NURO-635699 format. One line per field, with one value per residue (C-alpha): residue number from 1; x, y, z. Coordinates in Angstrom, 1 decimal. Example, Ala and Ser with C-alpha at 12.3 -4.5 7.8 and 13.67 -1.06 7.14 Angstrom:
2
nr <- (1	2);
x <- (12.3	13.7);
y <- (-4.5	-1.1);
z <- (7.8	7.1);
END
This chain:
305
nr <- (1	2	3	4	5	6	7	8	9	10	11	12	13	14	15	16	17	18	19	20	21	22	23	24	25	26	27	28	29	30	31	32	33	34	35	36	37	38	39	40	41	42	43	44	45	46	47	48	49	50	51	52	53	54	55	56	57	58	59	60	61	62	63	64	65	66	67	68	69	70	71	72	73	74	75	76	77	78	79	80	81	82	83	84	85	86	87	88	89	90	91	92	93	94	95	96	97	98	99	100	101	102	103	104	105	106	107	108	109	110	111	112	113	114	115	116	117	118	119	120	121	122	123	124	125	126	127	128	129	130	131	132	133	134	135	136	137	138	139	140	141	142	143	144	145	146	147	148	149	150	151	152	153	154	155	156	157	158	159	160	161	162	163	164	165	166	167	168	169	170	171	172	173	174	175	176	177	178	179	180	181	182	183	184	185	186	187	188	189	190	191	192	193	194	195	196	197	198	199	200	201	202	203	204	205	206	207	208	209	210	211	212	213	214	215	216	217	218	219	220	221	222	223	224	225	226	227	228	229	230	231	232	233	234	235	236	237	238	239	240	241	242	243	244	245	246	247	248	249	250	251	252	253	254	255	256	257	258	259	260	261	262	263	264	265	266	267	268	269	270	271	272	273	274	275	276	277	278	279	280	281	282	283	284	285	286	287	288	289	290	291	292	293	294	295	296	297	298	299	300	301	302	303	304	305);
x <- (40.0	39.7	35.1	33.8	31.3	29.1	27.1	29.8	30.6	27.0	27.0	23.5	22.9	22.1	18.7	18.4	15.2	15.7	14.3	17.2	20.4	18.6	19.0	22.4	23.9	22.0	23.6	27.5	27.0	25.9	29.5	31.4	30.6	33.8	31.4	32.2	35.4	37.9	41.1	40.8	41.6	40.3	37.2	36.6	37.8	35.2	32.2	33.0	33.0	29.6	27.8	29.4	27.5	24.4	24.4	24.4	22.3	19.4	19.1	16.9	18.3	21.8	21.3	20.1	23.5	25.7	24.0	24.2	28.1	29.2	32.8	32.7	32.0	35.2	32.7	30.2	32.8	32.9	28.5	28.9	30.3	28.3	25.4	26.9	27.9	23.9	23.1	24.3	24.9	23.3	20.2	17.9	19.8	19.1	22.0	22.2	22.3	19.2	18.5	19.5	16.8	17.2	18.8	20.9	20.8	24.3	26.2	30.1	31.6	35.5	35.0	32.8	35.8	34.1	35.9	36.8	35.3	32.2	33.3	34.1	30.6	28.8	30.2	29.8	26.7	24.0	22.4	18.9	18.5	16.7	20.3	22.1	21.3	22.4	20.3	19.4	19.8	19.8	22.1	24.0	22.4	24.0	23.9	25.0	24.4	23.2	24.2	21.2	21.5	18.1	16.7	17.4	15.5	12.6	12.4	12.0	14.7	17.1	20.4	22.9	24.9	27.2	27.1	29.6	30.8	27.6	25.8	22.1	19.9	17.1	14.7	14.5	11.3	10.5	10.1	12.7	14.0	17.5	18.8	15.6	16.1	14.7	15.0	15.8	14.7	16.7	19.1	21.8	24.6	23.4	21.5	23.2	22.0	19.0	18.0	17.0	19.4	19.8	18.3	20.6	19.1	19.9	20.1	19.9	21.7	19.9	23.0	21.7	20.6	22.1	19.0	15.5	15.2	13.5	11.0	9.2	7.4	7.8	10.1	11.5	13.3	14.6	13.8	15.0	12.7	13.6	12.3	9.6	8.1	7.8	5.6	4.1	3.3	4.4	5.9	8.9	10.1	10.4	12.6	10.9	11.7	10.0	11.0	10.5	6.6	5.7	4.5	2.5	3.8	1.2	1.5	3.4	5.0	7.1	11.0	10.9	7.4	6.0	3.7	2.9	3.0	0.5	1.7	4.9	6.8	8.4	6.6	5.2	7.0	5.4	1.8	1.9	0.5	1.1	2.9	3.9	4.1	6.4	7.5	8.9	10.8	10.8	14.5	13.9	16.9	16.6	18.6	21.7	23.9	21.0	20.6	19.7	16.5	15.6	16.4	14.0	11.6	12.6	12.1	9.0	7.2	8.6	6.6	3.8	3.5);
y <- (18.8	14.6	13.8	13.1	10.3	11.5	8.4	6.1	8.2	7.4	3.9	4.5	4.1	6.7	6.3	6.3	8.1	10.4	8.9	5.8	8.9	10.3	6.8	6.1	9.5	9.2	5.4	6.9	9.8	8.3	6.0	8.6	12.0	13.4	12.7	9.0	9.1	11.6	12.5	10.4	12.7	10.2	9.5	13.3	13.4	10.9	12.4	16.1	14.4	12.7	15.6	17.3	14.3	14.6	18.4	17.9	14.9	15.7	19.3	18.6	21.2	20.6	17.2	17.7	20.3	17.6	14.9	17.0	17.7	14.4	13.9	17.1	19.5	21.5	22.9	24.2	27.6	28.5	28.0	29.9	32.8	33.0	33.2	35.8	38.2	38.2	35.5	32.1	32.9	32.1	30.9	34.2	35.4	32.3	31.9	28.4	29.5	30.3	27.0	25.1	26.7	30.1	31.5	29.0	30.5	28.9	29.9	31.2	27.2	28.5	27.8	24.8	21.6	21.6	20.1	21.7	19.8	21.2	25.0	25.1	22.9	24.8	27.9	30.3	32.1	31.9	28.4	28.2	27.9	24.9	23.5	25.4	23.4	20.5	16.7	15.3	11.9	9.4	8.4	5.0	2.1	-0.3	-3.8	-5.8	-9.7	-10.3	-14.0	-16.0	-19.1	-20.9	-19.7	-16.5	-16.4	-18.2	-15.2	-11.2	-9.4	-6.2	-6.6	-3.7	-4.0	-1.8	-0.8	1.6	2.9	3.8	1.7	1.1	-1.4	-3.0	-4.8	-8.9	-10.1	-13.5	-16.0	-14.6	-17.0	-17.6	-15.1	-13.2	-9.3	-6.7	-3.0	-0.4	3.3	5.9	4.6	4.1	6.8	10.1	11.8	14.6	17.7	17.6	14.0	11.3	9.1	5.6	2.4	0.3	-3.8	-6.5	-9.6	-12.5	-15.8	-18.1	-21.1	-24.6	-26.5	-29.5	-30.4	-28.8	-29.0	-26.2	-26.5	-23.0	-22.7	-26.7	-28.4	-31.7	-33.9	-37.2	-39.4	-42.9	-45.5	-49.1	-52.0	-52.4	-49.2	-49.3	-52.7	-51.8	-48.3	-45.7	-42.1	-40.1	-36.9	-34.3	-31.1	-28.6	-25.0	-23.3	-26.5	-30.2	-32.1	-35.7	-37.5	-40.8	-43.5	-45.5	-49.7	-51.2	-48.2	-48.6	-47.4	-43.4	-43.2	-39.4	-38.3	-34.3	-31.8	-29.6	-25.8	-26.6	-25.2	-22.5	-18.8	-17.8	-14.3	-10.8	-13.1	-13.1	-16.3	-18.0	-21.3	-23.7	-28.0	-30.3	-33.0	-36.0	-39.1	-42.2	-44.2	-47.9	-49.3	-53.3	-54.6	-56.5	-58.6	-60.6	-62.8	-66.1	-65.7	-62.8	-64.8	-67.9	-65.4	-63.6	-67.7	-68.0	-65.3	-66.2	-69.8	-67.5	-65.7);
z <- (-19.8	-19.8	-20.4	-16.7	-17.1	-14.4	-15.1	-14.1	-10.5	-9.4	-10.8	-13.3	-16.2	-19.3	-19.1	-15.4	-14.3	-11.4	-8.8	-9.6	-10.0	-6.3	-5.0	-6.1	-5.0	-0.9	-1.5	-2.2	-0.5	2.8	2.4	1.4	3.7	5.0	8.6	7.9	6.5	9.0	7.8	4.0	1.7	-1.3	0.3	0.6	-3.3	-4.3	-2.2	-3.9	-7.4	-6.6	-5.2	-9.2	-10.6	-9.0	-9.4	-12.9	-13.7	-10.8	-12.9	-16.1	-17.8	-16.9	-17.7	-21.4	-22.1	-20.2	-22.7	-26.1	-25.3	-24.1	-25.6	-27.2	-24.7	-25.0	-28.0	-25.2	-24.9	-28.4	-28.2	-25.1	-26.0	-29.7	-27.3	-25.1	-28.0	-29.0	-31.5	-33.2	-37.1	-39.7	-36.8	-37.3	-34.4	-31.9	-29.8	-28.7	-25.5	-26.1	-27.9	-24.8	-22.3	-22.2	-18.5	-17.2	-13.3	-11.6	-8.9	-8.4	-8.0	-7.7	-3.7	-4.0	-5.3	-8.1	-11.5	-14.4	-16.3	-14.9	-14.4	-18.2	-19.5	-17.3	-16.5	-13.4	-12.0	-8.8	-8.1	-7.0	-3.4	-3.6	-5.6	-3.0	0.2	0.5	0.7	3.2	3.6	6.6	9.6	9.2	10.3	12.9	12.9	16.1	17.4	20.4	22.1	24.7	26.3	25.5	29.2	28.6	25.4	27.6	29.8	29.5	30.6	29.9	28.9	27.9	24.8	22.9	19.8	17.4	21.0	21.8	25.0	25.1	27.6	25.8	26.9	25.5	25.4	25.8	22.8	20.4	17.9	16.8	13.9	14.6	14.2	15.8	14.2	16.7	15.5	15.2	17.1	14.0	13.2	12.8	9.9	7.8	6.9	8.6	7.6	10.3	12.5	11.0	12.8	14.8	13.5	16.5	15.6	18.5	18.2	20.2	21.9	21.8	25.2	26.5	27.6	25.8	21.4	20.3	17.4	16.7	20.7	21.3	23.7	23.1	25.8	26.5	29.2	30.5	32.2	32.7	31.2	33.9	33.8	30.7	30.9	34.0	34.1	37.0	37.2	36.3	37.1	34.0	34.1	32.0	31.9	35.1	37.1	37.3	37.0	38.0	35.2	34.4	32.5	31.3	30.9	28.0	27.1	23.7	23.2	21.4	22.2	23.0	25.9	25.7	28.4	27.3	28.2	29.7	25.5	25.3	25.2	22.3	21.3	22.5	23.3	27.9	28.6	25.5	25.8	23.2	24.6	25.6	24.3	25.8	23.8	26.1	26.4	27.6	28.9	28.4	31.5	31.8	33.9	35.3	37.9	37.9	39.1	36.9	34.0	35.5	35.6	31.5	30.1	32.4	30.8	27.7	27.8	28.5	25.7);
END
């Protein structure tokens, strides 16, 4: 029977801690569990190998014996037979069986899918209640995306989503950011052997808006005004997320200058009544195709300057 490297099966180093072995086992068991891989004989075999490796490496006595024999595990049978006969010659009556820590208490693994290597190395016997209980571990985590327009993300609303064939009605708070992720506890895959359910992780994808640009909780918009309004001042109508408002343009407004509308920006996530600001950048249009009279007036202004 070929030597089985249990450390390689679990993907851990030979000096791995008990906690490291436990984490590696749970990760692999979750991946290869038959419930997650129905009708997959290869996955079922892999799951048995993982359980067998964990059975050995998670038990200090078994791991000690496994490490002791290594590739020469076939000699273990001779040692066990010598121990069972009551002694090991030349060592004062102490058996090899005793030298490895006294009584090994194992269950008959014949019907559990353990390899011949395991049975030959550790023998058949009874298993403790704690070992007989299958390890419980958390169910699989699910991941999904919810796509929103900027205006949808600006308002608290409910939406039905479907993840892994399961429909959920969720509330999306106003102010979610692009690529923001939230966790819905226990909404993932079912736990195994009494373990908790997995979680559902939702990532929000907020698409760009043709009018507003968002930076954190602030919004930015461009507004076109004519030269005369820029020079003399006036009033313009500005679009905001909650409707249109009138805004005063100061005389002498320069191209690309900015004005701020306080509290007219994006809602702050999970802070009801709090908003960012709306910044307006003025795009001043220079008039073209002037009439003769208009050209004369501009020349007069030029001479006055």
